[in-house]
N, C-alpha and C positions, 0 to 999 in steps of 0.2 A: 351768859349770852344766849339769846334765842338761836336754836339750831335751824338752819335752812334745809336740813336733810332728813329723810325718813328711810332708814335702811330696811325696815321690816313692816311695810304697809299692811293694814288690816284688810283693805280692799284693793282691787286692781287700780293702779295709778292711771290718771288721765293722760293720754298721749298729747305731747306738744309736737306739731309738725312744723318744721322750719321751711319757709317758702321764699323764693325771690321772684322778681318779675319774670325771669326766664323759666323758672320751674313751676310757676303757679298754674298755668293752664293744664299741665299734666296732672298735678296734684288735685286740682278741682275736678277734672274729668273722672278721676278714680274714686271720688266721693260717692256715697249713696245718693240717689236722686233727691231726697228731701234736703240733705245737707248741701248739696250742690246748688239747689234753688235758694236756700237760705243765704249762702255766700253771695249769689248773684243779687238777691234782693237787698243785701247790705252793701252792694257795690264794692266788695272787698277786692283789692288789687295787689295784695302782698307788698305794699310799700314798707320800707324799713321802719320798724318800730310799731307797726299797726298789728293789732291783736283781734282775733275773731274767735269766740267760743261757739262751737256748734252743738246744738241740742240733740239728745237721743230721743227716741219715741216716747220715753217715759218722762221727759222734761229734764232729766239730769244732763250734765255736760258730757258729751260723747268724746270730743277732742277739741284741741285748740290749734289754730293756725297763727303763726307769728312770722311777720315779714322781716327779712334780712336784705342787706345789699347784695347785688349780683357779684359773682366771682370776679367779673371784669371791671367792677366799679373802681374809680380812681382812689377812693378811700373807703375802707370798711371799718366799722366800729366793732371790734371783736368782743366788746363788753355789751353789745346791744341786748343780749338776753337778760342782762341785769335789770331791765325794765319790768320783767315778768312778775316779780313779787308784788309790785305796785299795781299791776293790771288785772291779775287773776283773782277769782273768788277763792275763799278758803278751800283747801283740798290738797291732795297729794298728786303730784304730776311726774312725768318722765319724758325724756327726749325720745321721740319716736324715730327721728332721723338725725343725722349729724349736722350741727351748725358749722360755721367756718372753722372753729377751733373748739373741740368738745371740752377740753380741760379749762380753757379760759372762759367758756360759756358757763361752766359749772361754778367756777370761782366768781364770775360776775353775778350769778344767781344769789350766791351767799352774800356778796358785797352789797347787792341791791336790796337785801332783806334788812339792812341796818336801819334802825330808827333811834334818834336821841330822845329818851323819855325820862330824863331826870326831873324835869320841872312840870311836866304835864303828861297825862297818859298818851303814849305814842299810838298813833292810828295804824296799827298793824293788823293785817289779816293773817291767818294761820295757813300760809302757803309753803308747802314743802316739796322737795325734789328727791326722787329716788336716784341715787348717784349712778351715773352712766358706767357701764363696764369699762375697765381699764384705766379709770381715773383714780389716782391716789387721794382718796377722800380725807385721810388723816392729814395730809399736807395741805389740802384745800382748806380744811377746817382750821388748821393752825394759822394760815395766812389770813383767813377771814376774822379770826379772833384777834389777831394782832392789829388788823385794820380797825376793828371796833374799839380796841383799847386806845389807839392813837386818836381816833375821831372823838371818843368820849372825853379824853383829856383836853383836847383843843376846844371842843364845843362848850365845856364847862366854863362859865364866866369867871373872871378874875377874883371876884369876892369869895368864890368857893374853890379857886385853884391858884393859890399863892405859892410862894416858895416852900412853905411847910407842907401844904397839901400835895404838892408835886413830889416832895421827898417821901411822904407817906405812901403815895402810889408806887414809887420806885422800890421802897422797902417791902411793900406787899408782894411785888413781883419777885424781888430777890428771895424773900422767905419761901415763896411757893416752890422755888427751884433750889433751895438750900444754898444760896449764894451768900458770901460774907459781905455785910453791909456796914458802911460807916458814913457819917455826915459831919462836916465841919461847918459850924454855924456862927454868924455874927462876928464879933471882934476876934474870935479864934482864927478867922481867915487871915488877919494881919499878922497874928502871932505865928502862924504856920506858913507865911509867905505866899499869900494869894491877894496881893494888893489891888489888882485890877477888878477882880470879882467884888471885893469889899467896896471899892470906890463907886462902882455902878449901883450897888444895892444899898448903900449906907443911908440914903435919904428916906427910904421907906420905913414905916413903922413895923413892917414885916421883914425880919432879919434875912440877909442873904445867906446862902449856904452852898457848899460843894458836896454833891451826892456822889458816892463812890461805892461800887460793888464789884466783886470778883466771883467768877464761877468757872468750874472746869478743872481739869488736870493740869497742874503747873508745868508738867513736862510737854504739854501740847503747844503748838504755835500760839504766840500772843496776838490776839486781835483786840484792839481797844476802840470803843465807840464813844464819841464826845458829842453831846447834844446841847444846843443853845436853849436855856430854860428861862427866858425873860417872860415872867408870868403876866406882866402888863408893861407896856412901853408908852409913857407919856411923851417921850423924846427928851425928857430931862429939861434942863434950862433952855435948850434949843427946842422949845415946845412944839409939838405937832399941832396942826390945825385940827378941828374937831373931826373932819372927814377922815383924816389920816389916822386918827386915834380909834376910830369906830370899831375895827375888828382886831385891835391889838391884844385881845385875849388869846389870839393865835400865835403870839410871838414866842411861845414856848413850844411851837410845833416841831422844832428840831429835837428837843428832849422827848416829846411824845413819840416821834418816829424812831428815835434811838431805842426807847423802851419797847416799841412794837418789834423792832429788829431783834432786840435781846430776847424777847419772848420766843420768837421763832427759832433762834439759835439754840436756846436752852431746851425748848420743848423737843426739838429734833435731835438733841444731844450730839451736836456737831463736835468734832475732835479739835476743840480750841480751848485755850485759856482766855476766857472773855473778861474784859474789864469795861465797865460803863462809868463814865464821868459826866455829870450834869451840873454846871454852874447855874443855880436857881436864884433869880433875883427879881425885884421889881424896880424898874427905872422910874423913880418918882421925883417930885419937885418939893424941896423943902430948903430951909436955911443952910443945911449942911450938905446940899447936893454938890456933886462935882461940877466944875465950871469949864467953859471954853477957855483954852490955853493953860489950864492946869497941866502939870507934868507929874506922872507917876512912874515909879520904877517897877517893872513887871517882875513876875516870878523868875523869868529867864535872865533878868538883869538889864534888859533893854529898857531905856527910858522912853516913855510914850507921851507926846504932847496931844492934848485933846483938841482936835480941830472942830469936833461937833459931838455934843453929848447924845445925839440921836444915832450915832454910830457905835452904840454900846455893846451890841452882840459880839462883835469881833474882839472887844476888850475882854469880856468874860471867857470867851473861847480861848483867847491867847494864854491865859494862866492855866486853863485846864489842859490845853494842848502841850504846854511846856511840861506839866506834870506827867502826862501820858508819854511824852517823848523821852523822859528820863530813864524809863525801863526798856527802851529800844524795841518796841513791838514790831512783829513781822508786818502787821497791817494796822494803820491808824486811820480811822474814818471819822469825819465830823459832819454833822448835819445841822443846818440852821436856817431860819427865816431871816435872811440877812439884808438883802438889798432890793429896793424898788427898781434899780437898774436892771436886775435880772428879769423882772417882769416886763419892763419896757422892751428888752431885747427879745425875750422868748415867750412872754405871756404867762398866765397862771398855771398852765398844764404841762409845761416843759421845763423842768429845772435844769440849770447848767451844772456840770460837774467839772472838776479840775484835778489833774494829776500829772506828774512827770513820768509816771511808770507806763510805758507804751503798751505793755502786755495787759496791765490792769485796765487801761482805757478801753482796749478792744473788748475785754471781757465785760466791762460795765455796759458798754453800748449794746453788745449782743444780748445780755440778759435783760436789759431794759426793753428791748424790742420783743424778746421772747415772752416776757411777763406782762406785756402791755402796761408797763410802768415807765412812761417816757422820760428819758434823760438825754442831754445833748452836751457834748464836750465843748468847753471854751478854753482858751490858752492861758497858762501862767506866763504872760508875755513879758519877758525880761526888760525890754526898754521902758516899760511903765513903772518898774520898781523904784526908779528915782523920784517918781511923783510922791512917794511916801516920805521923802526927806523933810526934816524939820530944822529950823535954824537954831533951835535951843535944845533939842533932844535927839535921840537916835532915830525916831520916826514919829510921824503924825498919823492919827487913826483915821482921819477923813481929809484927804487932799482936796484943795479948792479946785474948782473948774467943772466938776461934775461929769467928766468923760469917764467911760469904762468903769463905772462904779462897782460892778460885780467882780471884775478882774482885779481892781486895786484892793478890794476886800480880801480876795483870795491871796494876793501877794503879801498883804499884811499878815495873814495867818501863817503863810509859808515861813515867815521870819522866825516862827516859834517851833518849827519842826525841822530837826537836823538828823537825829539818830534813828528815827523809825525807818525800817527797810523800805516801806512803801506808804504813801499818804494819799487819801482821797477826800476831797472837800466837795460838798453838795449844797448849793444855795437854793433851798426849797421855798415854796410858797405856803404849803401846808393847809390850803384852803381851796374849796371848789366854789367859785362865785355864782355859777349858774348850774343847776342840777343837770346831770347827764346820766345815761344808763349806768347803773352800778356805782355812781358817784353822786350821792345826794349833796345838796347845797350845804356848805359848812366845812368843818374840819376834815382834813384829808390825810390819808396815809400815802406819802410820796417817797420814792426811792427805796423804801425799806424792803419791799418784795424783791426788787431787782437785786439788791445787795445780798439779801438772804439766799437767793438762788446762786449767786456767785460764790458765797461762802460755802454753800452746800456742795457745789462742784469741787471746790478746793479741799474742803475739810470734812466732807460727809463720811 
């Protein structure tokens, strides 16, 4: 991964001065006369996101002025400095004064340096930052690397990121940290009692699998991460329209973000016994595809009627959650790109999370805000649980009616979690539809940083 940081620059770093509309006049008046005139000639007014490079007498860059929101603004983008790697000429820079949040600005600089270059040369300039004093640059680098991993996995198209390739990526990560890795593939899923994972993936020419790795001291608290790994989702026989299928390479975003979270946990050597479970499948269309109104007996023993084959993510997660629940982890967390209803309710940038653990809910919300990794709690609303009822099975995977789709999905998954001391479910989007500072268009790392910080606080 390209490093955004330069800890020992060969030459003095170019200063970046953060300015707001309120502070700009004083900053401008303190500039040397030629620089002040240059700023006036360019009509620079320190608007948020605007960047001005000021020349020295020899034509080199003397300093950079970058606009931020005022302290009193209704909303401030704490990742605004993440635009800088795309705006600045090659060179080594430093923060000359404090942005709104120095640590988040440093992280944003690293996140904004990301480019996806697998299929063509990425248009990157060599822009580096001297880490500000007092910032834990090892932790920032860890989070930036994890985000790059998640983004790379999601951005890779499905022809190069099927269940096998996702398993290889997970195995590579496991081997890097000496974790024990296993993978159950194809018909072995039915022999080892993972019928829902097999049912969703059996129509694809690329065999479904359950990825499983363990890391850490077995005596430490058990933390289990489960990620939805649907490498492409046609919708199955309830076929998606072409527009709905267009970015379904991102439907393994839960798995990608679970791997990003696992990377951070293992690299930071948190005192946990970590387990990672990823059901990796392709929801394809073929003569042997699972059908609407088919009934399958899940690993947990609950029978599931298929109300819609496009509600496949909760099916594969159900078997994986049931396996995870069998060893009664202290904390069970699942991430998945599950429902359009979550996007309708909260948009692409604000994933909902669900838990009945009030302490955990408060901690998730606090760390989400602290890390600028937005999450919003929605309820596991008991009166809607009856909507999952089926006339022929224990439950239906996709209730008719269309109301509260993200909540009913969470309630479905809750049926498969009983023994875990605490459970957290996050319905992520895993994608940035329109580029923002530090968040390029494409695959996105969502929820992983907030949860990592929560785990660091608990188990560091």
